[in-house]
Phi, psi and omega in degrees: 000139180294148181257160176305133188275004172087032175293131177224154176236116187268349182270136178285138181245121175278118183252127177258108180089215185290158180301324184272011189302326183258015182252174175208159176282125181250350173201137179207118175237018179272124179298146176227122359288158179288124180288173179301325175194165176220172171304158183206160176261117183272116183292312182294313181293333180265005183052043189252160175237327190212138180213141180190200190204165171261131184231150177242124188273149175267168175068198183239347179290132185225000176268110188293136174253328177196158172229125180255126184242134175280131179235163176228118183258120180253357182283149179244151176300320171216151184079187185221149182297331185266000188250073178060230180250034184281344184293120179226130180222130171289125182308133179090356181286138182227167168233153182260141179205136175283134180229141184249134171257123176246139177231126184239154166290156175275121182272186179299134181068023180065020173286168179292123180265205182290151181285127175272314182201151175219119186232124177250127176225153181261133185239149171271107184263127179287138168291153177291154179295164181297155174298145180237087183292344179286318185254345186226163173245166174069023177076016183278161176263159187249126174262106188293329184293332180245350182070029184249155179246140183220153171274311180262171183234114180288136178207166184240140170242148183235118172279118178273111184249007183302131177084358181275346178068032180275112182252129183250152173283184181294330174233145178209161172253131179235160177212159171247130185228132172203160183262150175235182184304315187250355184222157180128189184226080002265170172295149183288324179091163185277001180281348180302140184301322184291346181293338181263358183274167187302317183269003183071201180262125182301327182290341176285348177241028180256129184235164172264128184288136178231161183207163181255356182281149176292151179297148177275339174227134183084186185227140170262106190291337185220084187297341181259000183249159173208182179231133194211150170226112178223152177278352186247122183301325183296345180282346181264156176300323184268012179070014179093006181301324181279004179113156177233159175078006176229148180283116186211167176294136177231117194254130159110345188232019186254011178300126182088358182229054181262138182298142179269121186206152175228128176254131176241140185214164176232166172295146178295152175298140178291155174286163190297332180291333180290343182266357180289153178060032177067031183299137179271141179250148179261128178243160181247129176281165179303332180275003177096345178287161184239160174207164181251145183202154177256012186305314182293329177296325177296319182295321179296317180299323184290338180262357179075017181277000000 
C-alpha cells in the first residue's frame, strides 16, 4: 500500500470557530440521507486493490480539507453474511483498517496522470448488524426506520487533510486503495490473527459504496467510465485487454456504479506578502458566499513569516 507522501504545513493557522469554517464542498456524490446500503465494489471478491473515478470540482477553493468516502461493510463480528442467519454483531463493534486515498492528475486521453498526493489513515469500520430472521430472509439485517433488509452496511469514512497543503486542479482522478488477505500491495496474508476467528477478517468483506445518481455538487465528466486495478481481466469492461494489476482507465460499463465521495476544500493560505500593510483576505463560506477577514494575516505575524 502506498504511504503518506509527507505533506506538511509549517505556517500556524488561526481558526475562528469550527475547522471547516473557511471551507466548502467542491464535489459531492453521497446520497442524503445515506441509505442502509447501496451497491458496492468488493475488493476481495473482485481481486482488486484500487478503485476510483475522475471528478470535476465546483467553485474556486482547491486546498483540500477533507475527503469523505462511502463504504459498505459486509463483515460480521461472528458468522458470515452469506451463511444463513449466523451473522451476529454487538451493536457499535468495529474493526480497524488502514485505507489509502490517492489523488492523480488527469493525463493525456483521460489516463491516470502523475500522483498529486497519497494519504493513508486508519479507520474504525463498523461491522454490519446481526441477521434478523424475523423481518428478513437470507441472513440480512433489518433497518427499522425504512423497513428494509440489507446484506451490507453503508458507512462513511473521513480523511482529515487539514494542514497538508494538498491543492487539486479543476479535474482530478482519485482512488481508494486497501489490502485484503489475498490481494493488495502487498496482500496481508492468512497469518493475520483475525483469519482464524469466527467472523474472519472484516476487511475481506469491506467494499466501496457506489451509486448511479449524478453528483449534487461538481460534475462527473464520464458517467460510464471508472478507474480500476484488479488481477482478473473479467472485472474490467474490456475483459482485461488493456492490462490487469495496474490502476488504469476502464471505459464503458460503469454507468450506475460510480463511487460515492465528497471533497471539501478551502481557499489556499495567502503568501506572506499579501498580509503586509494589514491586507484583507477573502474567504469562502460553506454556502459559497464570501467575506473578508485578517485572521490569516495574524497567524503569519505570529510565526514571524
